[in-house]
ZAVOKE-250634 format. One record per residue (C-alpha): x, y, z. Coordinates in steps of 0.05 Angstrom, whole numbers. Each point is the difference from the previous one (the first is absolute). Layout:
# residues N
+--------+--------+--------+
!      x !      y !      z !
+--------+--------+--------+
!      X !      Y !      Z !
...
+--------+--------+--------+
END
This chain:
# residues 335
+--------+--------+--------+
!      x !      y !      z !
+--------+--------+--------+
!     46 !   -648 !    649 !
!    -24 !     64 !     34 !
!     70 !     28 !     -1 !
!      5 !    -13 !    -75 !
!    -66 !     36 !    -12 !
!     23 !     59 !     42 !
!     66 !      3 !    -37 !
!    -35 !      0 !    -67 !
!    -47 !     55 !     23 !
!     59 !     41 !     25 !
!     34 !     -7 !    -68 !
!    -64 !     21 !    -36 !
!     -7 !     60 !     45 !
!     72 !     21 !    -12 !
!     -8 !     -7 !    -75 !
!    -64 !     42 !      3 !
!     35 !     52 !     43 !
!     56 !      6 !    -53 !
!    -51 !     10 !    -55 !
!    -37 !     53 !     41 !
!     67 !     35 !     14 !
!     14 !      2 !    -75 !
!    -68 !     31 !    -11 !
!      9 !     52 !     55 !
!     69 !     19 !    -25 !
!    -29 !     28 !    -65 !
!    -68 !     26 !     24 !
!    -26 !     64 !     30 !
!    -10 !     -1 !     76 !
!    -75 !      0 !     -8 !
!      2 !    -68 !    -36 !
!     50 !    -36 !     45 !
!    -23 !    -69 !     23 !
!      1 !    -25 !     71 !
!     43 !    -56 !     27 !
!    -34 !    -68 !     -9 !
!    -26 !    -32 !     65 !
!      7 !    -73 !     19 !
!    -58 !    -18 !    -46 !
!     35 !     35 !    -58 !
!    -52 !     55 !      0 !
!     17 !     73 !    -14 !
!    -35 !     63 !    -22 !
!     11 !     64 !    -38 !
!    -33 !     60 !    -34 !
!    -23 !     -9 !    -72 !
!    -26 !     51 !    -50 !
!    -62 !    -15 !    -40 !
!    -33 !     36 !    -59 !
!    -74 !      3 !    -16 !
!    -44 !     25 !    -56 !
!    -73 !     -9 !    -16 !
!    -21 !      9 !    -72 !
!      6 !     73 !    -20 !
!     26 !     21 !     68 !
!     66 !     29 !     21 !
!     54 !    -46 !     25 !
!      8 !     -2 !     75 !
!     55 !    -31 !     42 !
!      6 !    -21 !     73 !
!     51 !    -35 !     44 !
!    -22 !    -53 !     49 !
!     36 !    -47 !     48 !
!     -3 !    -72 !    -25 !
!     19 !    -65 !     35 !
!     38 !    -54 !    -37 !
!    -58 !    -50 !     11 !
!    -53 !     48 !    -27 !
!    -31 !    -25 !    -65 !
!    -23 !     40 !    -60 !
!    -71 !    -11 !     24 !
!     17 !     30 !     68 !
!     35 !     60 !    -31 !
!    -57 !     14 !    -49 !
!    -49 !      4 !     57 !
!     44 !     51 !     36 !
!     13 !     40 !    -64 !
!    -74 !      6 !    -17 !
!    -12 !     29 !     69 !
!     57 !     49 !    -11 !
!    -16 !     21 !    -71 !
!    -76 !     -9 !      1 !
!    -26 !     12 !     70 !
!    -70 !      7 !    -29 !
!      2 !    -75 !    -17 !
!     19 !    -22 !     70 !
!    -68 !    -32 !     13 !
!     -4 !    -31 !    -69 !
!     32 !    -62 !    -28 !
!     63 !      2 !    -41 !
!    -26 !    -31 !    -65 !
!     50 !     16 !    -53 !
!     66 !     29 !     24 !
!     66 !    -33 !    -16 !
!     73 !     16 !     15 !
!     50 !      4 !    -57 !
!     76 !     -2 !      1 !
!     32 !     48 !    -50 !
!     71 !     11 !    -24 !
!     20 !     53 !    -49 !
!      4 !    -27 !    -71 !
!    -40 !    -64 !     18 !
!    -73 !    -18 !     -3 !
!    -38 !      2 !     66 !
!     -9 !    -66 !     38 !
!    -64 !    -15 !     37 !
!     17 !    -29 !     68 !
!    -37 !    -60 !     28 !
!    -40 !      9 !     65 !
!     47 !    -45 !     41 !
!     65 !     35 !    -21 !
!     36 !     41 !     54 !
!     16 !     70 !    -27 !
!     57 !     14 !     49 !
!     36 !    -64 !    -21 !
!    -12 !     17 !    -74 !
!     31 !     69 !     12 !
!     59 !    -30 !     38 !
!     17 !    -42 !    -62 !
!     15 !     64 !    -37 !
!     66 !      4 !     37 !
!     28 !    -56 !    -44 !
!      9 !     48 !    -59 !
!     -2 !     65 !     42 !
!    -62 !     17 !    -41 !
!    -58 !     45 !     15 !
!    -74 !    -15 !     -8 !
!    -70 !     23 !     18 !
!    -65 !    -30 !     25 !
!    -64 !     25 !    -31 !
!    -70 !    -12 !     27 !
!    -54 !      6 !    -53 !
!    -69 !    -25 !    -18 !
!      7 !    -63 !    -44 !
!    -67 !     16 !    -32 !
!     30 !     62 !    -33 !
!      9 !    -22 !    -73 !
!     45 !     58 !    -16 !
!     39 !     48 !     42 !
!     -7 !     73 !    -20 !
!     56 !     49 !      0 !
!     35 !     -8 !     67 !
!    -12 !     63 !     39 !
!     52 !     35 !     41 !
!      4 !     -8 !     75 !
!    -54 !     31 !     42 !
!      7 !     75 !     -6 !
!    -15 !      8 !     74 !
!     58 !    -46 !     20 !
!     45 !     31 !     52 !
!     64 !    -24 !    -34 !
!     -5 !     47 !    -60 !
!     67 !     35 !     -8 !
!     51 !     21 !    -52 !
!     39 !    -56 !    -33 !
!     75 !     -3 !     10 !
!     48 !      6 !    -59 !
!      9 !    -76 !     -1 !
!    -75 !    -12 !      2 !
!    -11 !     50 !    -56 !
!     54 !    -36 !    -41 !
!    -35 !    -67 !     13 !
!    -67 !     30 !    -20 !
!     29 !     29 !    -64 !
!     31 !    -68 !    -16 !
!    -67 !    -35 !     10 !
!    -35 !     51 !    -45 !
!     53 !     -7 !    -54 !
!     -4 !    -76 !      1 !
!    -76 !      3 !     -4 !
!      3 !     49 !    -58 !
!     51 !    -43 !    -37 !
!    -43 !    -62 !      9 !
!    -62 !     38 !    -23 !
!     35 !     24 !    -63 !
!     19 !    -71 !    -17 !
!    -69 !    -28 !     13 !
!     23 !    -41 !     60 !
!    -60 !      9 !     45 !
!    -30 !    -70 !     -4 !
!    -40 !     17 !    -61 !
!    -38 !     54 !     38 !
!    -25 !    -47 !     54 !
!      2 !     22 !     73 !
!     62 !    -19 !     38 !
!    -11 !     10 !     75 !
!     74 !     -6 !     18 !
!     23 !     49 !    -53 !
!    -53 !     52 !     18 !
!     15 !     -4 !     74 !
!     74 !     10 !     -9 !
!     -9 !     55 !    -52 !
!    -48 !     39 !     44 !
!     37 !    -14 !     64 !
!     74 !     -8 !    -17 !
!     49 !    -22 !     54 !
!     17 !     56 !     48 !
!     24 !      2 !     72 !
!    -74 !     -5 !     18 !
!    -22 !    -58 !    -44 !
!     61 !    -45 !      6 !
!     25 !    -41 !     58 !
!     73 !     -8 !    -21 !
!     43 !     50 !     38 !
!     54 !     11 !    -53 !
!    -25 !    -24 !    -68 !
!     62 !     25 !    -38 !
!     47 !    -41 !     44 !
!    -45 !    -61 !     -4 !
!     -3 !      5 !    -76 !
!     75 !      8 !     -5 !
!     11 !    -61 !     43 !
!    -51 !    -40 !    -38 !
!     32 !     17 !    -67 !
!     69 !    -15 !     27 !
!    -21 !    -68 !     27 !
!    -34 !    -17 !    -66 !
!     61 !     23 !    -39 !
!     49 !    -40 !     44 !
!    -42 !    -62 !     -5 !
!     -4 !      2 !    -75 !
!     73 !     19 !     -9 !
!     19 !    -60 !     43 !
!    -36 !    -45 !    -50 !
!     43 !     30 !    -56 !
!     68 !     -7 !     34 !
!     42 !    -58 !    -24 !
!     18 !    -51 !     53 !
!     61 !    -27 !    -39 !
!     35 !     66 !    -14 !
!    -30 !      7 !    -70 !
!    -32 !     63 !    -27 !
!    -63 !     26 !     32 !
!    -65 !    -17 !    -35 !
!    -38 !     64 !     15 !
!      2 !     73 !     19 !
!    -34 !     67 !     -8 !
!    -18 !     34 !    -65 !
!    -26 !     71 !    -10 !
!    -55 !      4 !    -52 !
!    -23 !     68 !    -26 !
!    -75 !      5 !     -6 !
!    -18 !     71 !    -18 !
!    -47 !    -29 !    -53 !
!    -41 !    -26 !     59 !
!      4 !     60 !     45 !
!     40 !     63 !    -12 !
!      1 !     18 !     74 !
!     35 !    -66 !     17 !
!     57 !     -6 !    -50 !
!     27 !    -69 !     20 !
!     -8 !    -61 !     45 !
!     55 !    -45 !     26 !
!    -16 !    -74 !     -5 !
!     33 !    -59 !     33 !
!      8 !    -52 !    -55 !
!     30 !    -68 !    -15 !
!     43 !     -9 !    -62 !
!    -56 !    -47 !    -22 !
!    -55 !     53 !      4 !
!    -23 !     14 !    -71 !
!    -20 !     66 !    -31 !
!    -74 !    -20 !     -1 !
!      1 !    -11 !     76 !
!     37 !     66 !     10 !
!    -53 !     38 !    -39 !
!    -55 !    -32 !     42 !
!     36 !     17 !     65 !
!     11 !     72 !    -22 !
!    -74 !      8 !    -15 !
!    -15 !    -28 !     69 !
!     50 !     48 !     32 !
!    -36 !     59 !    -32 !
!    -68 !    -26 !     23 !
!    -21 !    -20 !    -70 !
!    -19 !    -71 !     18 !
!    -55 !     -6 !    -53 !
!     37 !     31 !    -59 !
!     17 !    -48 !    -57 !
!     76 !    -12 !      3 !
!      1 !    -15 !    -74 !
!     -9 !     74 !    -13 !
!     69 !     13 !     30 !
!     71 !    -24 !    -13 !
!     68 !      3 !     33 !
!     52 !     39 !    -37 !
!     75 !     -5 !      9 !
!     35 !     67 !     -9 !
!     75 !      3 !    -13 !
!     38 !     65 !      6 !
!     70 !     16 !    -25 !
!     36 !     68 !     -1 !
!     -7 !     35 !    -67 !
!    -48 !    -52 !    -28 !
!    -76 !      3 !     -2 !
!    -35 !    -45 !     50 !
!    -19 !    -68 !    -27 !
!    -64 !    -35 !     20 !
!    -18 !    -74 !     -2 !
!    -69 !    -28 !     16 !
!      7 !    -64 !     40 !
!    -41 !    -61 !    -16 !
!    -45 !    -23 !     57 !
!     46 !    -60 !     14 !
!     65 !     39 !      3 !
!     28 !     13 !     70 !
!     22 !     73 !     12 !
!     42 !    -12 !     62 !
!     38 !    -57 !    -33 !
!     13 !     46 !    -60 !
!     27 !     54 !     45 !
!     44 !    -46 !     42 !
!     30 !    -34 !    -61 !
!     11 !     64 !    -41 !
!     74 !     13 !    -15 !
!     31 !     56 !     41 !
!     12 !     49 !    -56 !
!    -18 !     64 !     35 !
!    -70 !     -1 !    -31 !
!    -59 !     19 !     44 !
!    -59 !    -48 !     -4 !
!    -69 !     16 !     26 !
!    -71 !    -27 !     -7 !
!    -64 !     38 !     -9 !
!    -73 !    -19 !     -6 !
!    -33 !     27 !    -63 !
!    -65 !     -8 !    -37 !
!      0 !    -59 !    -48 !
!     -5 !     30 !    -70 !
!    -33 !    -45 !    -51 !
!     36 !     -4 !    -66 !
!    -39 !     24 !    -61 !
!    -16 !    -52 !    -52 !
!     35 !     14 !    -66 !
!    -36 !    -19 !    -64 !
+--------+--------+--------+
END
Protein backbone atom coordinates (compact mmCIF):
# COMPACT_ATOMS: atom_id res chain seq x y z
CA UNK A 1 0.00 0.00 0.00
CA UNK A 2 2.87 2.33 0.87
CA UNK A 3 4.58 1.42 -2.39
CA UNK A 4 1.44 2.31 -4.35
CA UNK A 5 1.23 5.69 -2.60
CA UNK A 6 4.88 6.41 -3.34
CA UNK A 7 4.44 5.43 -6.98
CA UNK A 8 1.46 7.76 -7.32
CA UNK A 9 3.39 10.60 -5.71
CA UNK A 10 6.31 9.94 -8.06
CA UNK A 11 3.98 10.14 -11.08
CA UNK A 12 2.44 13.37 -9.78
CA UNK A 13 5.88 14.86 -9.28
CA UNK A 14 6.97 13.88 -12.78
CA UNK A 15 3.80 15.36 -14.29
CA UNK A 16 4.37 18.59 -12.35
CA UNK A 17 8.01 18.67 -13.44
CA UNK A 18 6.91 18.42 -17.09
CA UNK A 19 4.49 21.33 -16.68
CA UNK A 20 7.17 23.44 -15.00
CA UNK A 21 9.63 22.59 -17.79
CA UNK A 22 7.06 23.78 -20.36
CA UNK A 23 6.68 27.02 -18.44
CA UNK A 24 10.43 27.55 -18.13
CA UNK A 25 10.99 26.87 -21.84
CA UNK A 26 9.01 30.00 -22.81
CA UNK A 27 9.82 32.34 -19.93
CA UNK A 28 12.54 34.80 -19.08
CA UNK A 29 15.21 33.50 -16.71
CA UNK A 30 13.94 35.75 -13.91
CA UNK A 31 10.58 33.93 -13.90
CA UNK A 32 11.83 30.33 -14.12
CA UNK A 33 10.31 27.97 -11.55
CA UNK A 34 12.27 25.60 -9.34
CA UNK A 35 12.12 21.81 -9.47
CA UNK A 36 9.31 20.42 -7.28
CA UNK A 37 10.43 18.67 -4.09
CA UNK A 38 9.04 15.41 -2.72
CA UNK A 39 6.04 17.29 -1.33
CA UNK A 40 5.33 18.78 -4.79
CA UNK A 41 6.31 22.23 -3.55
CA UNK A 42 8.23 24.71 -5.72
CA UNK A 43 8.87 28.44 -5.89
CA UNK A 44 9.52 31.23 -8.36
CA UNK A 45 9.60 34.99 -8.85
CA UNK A 46 6.33 36.77 -9.70
CA UNK A 47 5.66 40.34 -10.78
CA UNK A 48 2.87 42.31 -9.08
CA UNK A 49 1.35 45.71 -9.89
CA UNK A 50 -0.12 48.17 -7.40
CA UNK A 51 -2.07 51.40 -7.52
CA UNK A 52 -3.86 53.39 -4.87
CA UNK A 53 -6.58 55.75 -6.06
CA UNK A 54 -5.07 58.66 -7.97
CA UNK A 55 -1.52 57.38 -7.53
CA UNK A 56 1.02 56.20 -10.08
CA UNK A 57 1.26 52.52 -10.88
CA UNK A 58 4.13 50.72 -9.17
CA UNK A 59 5.49 47.23 -9.78
CA UNK A 60 7.65 44.83 -7.78
CA UNK A 61 8.91 41.28 -8.14
CA UNK A 62 8.89 38.95 -5.12
CA UNK A 63 9.72 35.30 -4.59
CA UNK A 64 6.59 33.22 -3.99
CA UNK A 65 6.19 29.61 -2.85
CA UNK A 66 3.62 27.33 -4.45
CA UNK A 67 1.80 26.88 -1.12
CA UNK A 68 1.55 30.64 -0.43
CA UNK A 69 -2.04 31.89 -0.53
CA UNK A 70 -3.41 35.19 -1.80
CA UNK A 71 -3.77 36.26 1.82
CA UNK A 72 -0.08 35.52 2.46
CA UNK A 73 1.01 37.37 -0.67
CA UNK A 74 -1.13 40.45 0.06
CA UNK A 75 0.54 40.80 3.46
CA UNK A 76 3.99 40.73 1.84
CA UNK A 77 2.97 43.11 -0.95
CA UNK A 78 1.53 45.69 1.44
CA UNK A 79 4.87 45.73 3.26
CA UNK A 80 6.69 46.18 -0.05
CA UNK A 81 4.40 48.79 -1.60
CA UNK A 82 3.19 50.56 1.57
CA UNK A 83 5.88 50.28 4.28
CA UNK A 84 4.10 53.05 6.19
CA UNK A 85 1.23 50.60 6.82
CA UNK A 86 3.43 47.85 8.24
CA UNK A 87 2.10 48.31 11.77
CA UNK A 88 -1.49 48.66 10.61
CA UNK A 89 -4.04 46.07 9.62
CA UNK A 90 -4.72 45.25 5.98
CA UNK A 91 -8.41 46.12 5.82
CA UNK A 92 -9.32 46.39 2.19
CA UNK A 93 -6.68 45.18 -0.25
CA UNK A 94 -7.41 42.43 -2.76
CA UNK A 95 -5.46 40.72 -5.53
CA UNK A 96 -6.82 40.62 -9.08
CA UNK A 97 -5.85 38.43 -12.03
CA UNK A 98 -5.87 40.33 -15.33
CA UNK A 99 -5.56 39.24 -18.96
CA UNK A 100 -5.54 41.62 -21.90
CA UNK A 101 -8.99 41.93 -23.45
CA UNK A 102 -10.73 40.34 -20.43
CA UNK A 103 -12.33 41.73 -17.29
CA UNK A 104 -10.32 41.55 -14.09
CA UNK A 105 -11.00 38.62 -11.71
CA UNK A 106 -10.86 39.09 -7.97
CA UNK A 107 -8.94 36.20 -6.44
CA UNK A 108 -10.18 34.45 -3.29
CA UNK A 109 -7.98 34.58 -0.16
CA UNK A 110 -7.17 30.84 -0.27
CA UNK A 111 -6.05 30.73 -3.93
CA UNK A 112 -2.35 30.18 -4.59
CA UNK A 113 -1.03 32.82 -7.03
CA UNK A 114 1.98 30.80 -8.24
CA UNK A 115 -0.31 27.90 -9.20
CA UNK A 116 -2.70 30.31 -10.94
CA UNK A 117 0.22 31.75 -12.91
CA UNK A 118 1.49 28.26 -13.82
CA UNK A 119 -1.87 27.49 -15.43
CA UNK A 120 -1.16 30.20 -18.00
CA UNK A 121 1.20 27.75 -19.73
CA UNK A 122 -1.79 25.83 -21.12
CA UNK A 123 -2.42 28.53 -23.73
CA UNK A 124 1.06 30.11 -23.56
CA UNK A 125 -0.76 33.24 -22.48
CA UNK A 126 0.41 36.22 -20.45
CA UNK A 127 -1.28 37.87 -17.51
CA UNK A 128 -0.80 40.25 -14.62
CA UNK A 129 -1.59 40.44 -10.92
CA UNK A 130 -2.83 43.76 -9.56
CA UNK A 131 -3.07 44.71 -5.88
CA UNK A 132 -5.59 47.44 -5.19
CA UNK A 133 -7.93 48.78 -2.58
CA UNK A 134 -11.37 47.19 -3.00
CA UNK A 135 -12.98 50.27 -1.42
CA UNK A 136 -11.98 52.37 -4.45
CA UNK A 137 -15.25 52.74 -6.36
CA UNK A 138 -13.51 53.98 -9.46
CA UNK A 139 -9.97 53.82 -10.68
CA UNK A 140 -8.63 57.09 -12.03
CA UNK A 141 -6.43 57.32 -15.06
CA UNK A 142 -3.70 54.77 -14.57
CA UNK A 143 -0.46 56.61 -14.04
CA UNK A 144 2.80 55.63 -15.58
CA UNK A 145 5.43 53.70 -13.67
CA UNK A 146 7.28 55.52 -10.91
CA UNK A 147 9.38 58.20 -12.52
CA UNK A 148 12.22 57.38 -10.13
CA UNK A 149 12.35 53.74 -11.16
CA UNK A 150 15.82 52.60 -12.11
CA UNK A 151 14.64 50.63 -15.15
CA UNK A 152 13.71 53.69 -17.26
CA UNK A 153 15.34 53.30 -20.68
CA UNK A 154 14.68 53.70 -24.38
CA UNK A 155 12.27 51.22 -25.92
CA UNK A 156 13.50 48.82 -28.57
CA UNK A 157 12.06 48.93 -32.11
CA UNK A 158 9.87 45.92 -31.34
CA UNK A 159 8.59 47.49 -28.12
CA UNK A 160 7.86 50.77 -29.93
CA UNK A 161 5.93 48.79 -32.54
CA UNK A 162 3.93 47.03 -29.82
CA UNK A 163 3.21 50.36 -28.09
CA UNK A 164 2.08 51.89 -31.39
CA UNK A 165 -0.19 48.87 -31.98
CA UNK A 166 -1.75 49.26 -28.53
CA UNK A 167 -2.36 52.97 -29.08
CA UNK A 168 -3.93 52.35 -32.50
CA UNK A 169 -6.23 49.66 -31.11
CA UNK A 170 -7.26 51.91 -28.24
CA UNK A 171 -7.91 54.79 -30.64
CA UNK A 172 -9.95 52.57 -32.96
CA UNK A 173 -12.05 51.31 -30.04
CA UNK A 174 -12.57 54.85 -28.79
CA UNK A 175 -13.74 56.03 -32.21
CA UNK A 176 -16.33 53.25 -32.28
CA UNK A 177 -17.56 53.84 -28.75
CA UNK A 178 -16.23 50.53 -27.48
CA UNK A 179 -15.02 51.59 -24.05
CA UNK A 180 -17.70 49.94 -21.91
CA UNK A 181 -20.00 52.91 -22.15
CA UNK A 182 -17.42 55.18 -20.48
CA UNK A 183 -17.11 53.02 -17.37
CA UNK A 184 -13.69 52.36 -15.87
CA UNK A 185 -12.02 49.18 -17.04
CA UNK A 186 -9.04 48.35 -14.84
CA UNK A 187 -7.58 45.74 -17.19
CA UNK A 188 -7.79 47.94 -20.27
CA UNK A 189 -6.25 50.93 -18.50
CA UNK A 190 -3.40 48.91 -17.07
CA UNK A 191 -2.48 47.41 -20.44
CA UNK A 192 -2.90 50.72 -22.29
CA UNK A 193 -0.67 52.61 -19.85
CA UNK A 194 1.80 49.75 -19.42
CA UNK A 195 1.88 47.78 -22.69
CA UNK A 196 3.88 44.57 -22.88
CA UNK A 197 7.61 45.17 -23.17
CA UNK A 198 10.69 43.17 -22.27
CA UNK A 199 10.26 44.62 -18.77
CA UNK A 200 6.56 44.00 -18.12
CA UNK A 201 6.22 40.57 -19.74
CA UNK A 202 7.47 37.18 -18.56
CA UNK A 203 7.40 35.33 -21.90
CA UNK A 204 10.90 35.20 -23.39
CA UNK A 205 9.91 35.19 -27.07
CA UNK A 206 6.30 36.36 -27.50
CA UNK A 207 6.42 36.32 -31.31
CA UNK A 208 7.46 32.66 -31.41
CA UNK A 209 4.87 31.76 -28.78
CA UNK A 210 2.12 33.54 -30.70
CA UNK A 211 3.13 31.86 -33.96
CA UNK A 212 3.08 28.45 -32.31
CA UNK A 213 -0.26 29.16 -30.64
CA UNK A 214 -1.85 30.26 -33.93
CA UNK A 215 -0.38 27.25 -35.74
CA UNK A 216 -1.69 24.81 -33.14
CA UNK A 217 -5.13 26.41 -33.23
CA UNK A 218 -5.13 26.35 -37.03
CA UNK A 219 -4.05 22.70 -37.22
CA UNK A 220 -6.66 21.65 -34.67
CA UNK A 221 -9.47 23.37 -36.53
CA UNK A 222 -8.29 22.19 -39.96
CA UNK A 223 -8.23 18.63 -38.63
CA UNK A 224 -11.93 18.96 -37.85
CA UNK A 225 -12.58 20.00 -41.46
CA UNK A 226 -10.65 17.20 -43.15
CA UNK A 227 -12.76 14.41 -44.57
CA UNK A 228 -12.10 10.96 -43.12
CA UNK A 229 -13.56 9.09 -46.10
CA UNK A 230 -11.68 10.80 -48.92
CA UNK A 231 -14.47 13.27 -49.65
CA UNK A 232 -14.03 17.03 -50.06
CA UNK A 233 -12.81 19.08 -47.11
CA UNK A 234 -15.49 20.94 -45.17
CA UNK A 235 -13.50 24.04 -44.29
CA UNK A 236 -10.52 26.26 -45.02
CA UNK A 237 -9.23 29.82 -44.91
CA UNK A 238 -10.91 32.85 -46.44
CA UNK A 239 -9.47 36.36 -46.78
CA UNK A 240 -12.02 39.09 -45.98
CA UNK A 241 -11.23 42.71 -46.85
CA UNK A 242 -12.25 45.09 -44.09
CA UNK A 243 -11.03 48.57 -44.95
CA UNK A 244 -14.49 49.83 -44.01
CA UNK A 245 -13.62 48.82 -40.44
CA UNK A 246 -10.01 50.03 -40.35
CA UNK A 247 -8.06 51.47 -43.27
CA UNK A 248 -4.75 50.61 -41.63
CA UNK A 249 -5.63 46.88 -41.55
CA UNK A 250 -6.98 46.09 -45.03
CA UNK A 251 -7.93 42.45 -44.49
CA UNK A 252 -8.20 39.54 -42.07
CA UNK A 253 -7.87 35.84 -42.85
CA UNK A 254 -10.53 33.68 -41.20
CA UNK A 255 -10.62 29.92 -40.73
CA UNK A 256 -14.16 28.91 -41.67
CA UNK A 257 -16.37 25.90 -42.20
CA UNK A 258 -18.46 25.60 -45.36
CA UNK A 259 -21.43 25.89 -42.99
CA UNK A 260 -20.38 29.25 -41.50
CA UNK A 261 -22.91 31.81 -42.69
CA UNK A 262 -22.34 35.43 -43.71
CA UNK A 263 -23.93 36.73 -40.51
CA UNK A 264 -21.41 34.80 -38.40
CA UNK A 265 -18.54 35.99 -40.62
CA UNK A 266 -19.56 39.63 -40.14
CA UNK A 267 -19.64 39.11 -36.37
CA UNK A 268 -16.21 37.44 -36.38
CA UNK A 269 -14.74 40.21 -38.51
CA UNK A 270 -15.99 42.85 -36.07
CA UNK A 271 -14.43 40.87 -33.23
CA UNK A 272 -11.15 40.59 -35.13
CA UNK A 273 -11.03 44.36 -35.46
CA UNK A 274 -11.83 44.87 -31.77
CA UNK A 275 -15.37 46.13 -32.44
CA UNK A 276 -17.08 43.66 -30.12
CA UNK A 277 -19.96 45.99 -29.22
CA UNK A 278 -20.75 47.29 -32.69
CA UNK A 279 -24.13 46.23 -34.11
CA UNK A 280 -23.40 43.65 -36.86
CA UNK A 281 -26.66 44.53 -38.61
CA UNK A 282 -24.98 47.75 -39.75
CA UNK A 283 -22.58 45.75 -41.91
CA UNK A 284 -22.88 43.19 -44.66
CA UNK A 285 -20.69 40.73 -46.55
CA UNK A 286 -20.23 41.50 -50.23
CA UNK A 287 -19.06 39.03 -52.88
CA UNK A 288 -16.94 40.73 -55.53
CA UNK A 289 -16.36 39.02 -58.89
CA UNK A 290 -13.67 40.26 -61.27
CA UNK A 291 -13.26 39.42 -64.96
CA UNK A 292 -10.78 40.92 -67.44
CA UNK A 293 -12.32 43.75 -69.47
CA UNK A 294 -15.57 43.71 -67.50
CA UNK A 295 -16.51 45.97 -64.56
CA UNK A 296 -16.47 44.25 -61.19
CA UNK A 297 -19.78 42.83 -60.04
CA UNK A 298 -20.91 42.91 -56.43
CA UNK A 299 -23.45 40.75 -54.67
CA UNK A 300 -24.60 41.31 -51.07
CA UNK A 301 -24.89 37.97 -49.28
CA UNK A 302 -27.90 37.20 -47.12
CA UNK A 303 -27.05 36.41 -43.51
CA UNK A 304 -27.73 32.69 -44.01
CA UNK A 305 -25.56 32.28 -47.13
CA UNK A 306 -22.19 30.58 -46.64
CA UNK A 307 -19.26 32.39 -48.32
CA UNK A 308 -16.71 29.56 -48.19
CA UNK A 309 -19.22 27.12 -49.66
CA UNK A 310 -19.94 29.61 -52.47
CA UNK A 311 -16.23 29.98 -53.19
CA UNK A 312 -15.49 26.22 -53.12
CA UNK A 313 -18.40 25.36 -55.40
CA UNK A 314 -17.91 28.22 -57.87
CA UNK A 315 -17.12 26.98 -61.41
CA UNK A 316 -13.49 27.34 -62.45
CA UNK A 317 -13.95 29.94 -65.19
CA UNK A 318 -10.94 32.10 -64.54
CA UNK A 319 -13.01 34.58 -62.57
CA UNK A 320 -11.57 36.02 -59.37
CA UNK A 321 -13.89 35.97 -56.38
CA UNK A 322 -13.36 37.93 -53.19
CA UNK A 323 -15.34 39.02 -50.15
CA UNK A 324 -15.37 42.39 -48.42
CA UNK A 325 -17.07 43.82 -45.37
CA UNK A 326 -19.06 46.95 -46.13
CA UNK A 327 -21.56 49.19 -44.41
CA UNK A 328 -25.14 48.01 -44.75
CA UNK A 329 -26.93 50.64 -46.82
CA UNK A 330 -30.65 50.89 -46.12
CA UNK A 331 -32.79 51.12 -49.24
CA UNK A 332 -34.85 54.27 -49.62
CA UNK A 333 -38.59 53.86 -49.54
CA UNK A 334 -40.24 54.71 -52.86
CA UNK A 335 -43.66 56.29 -52.83
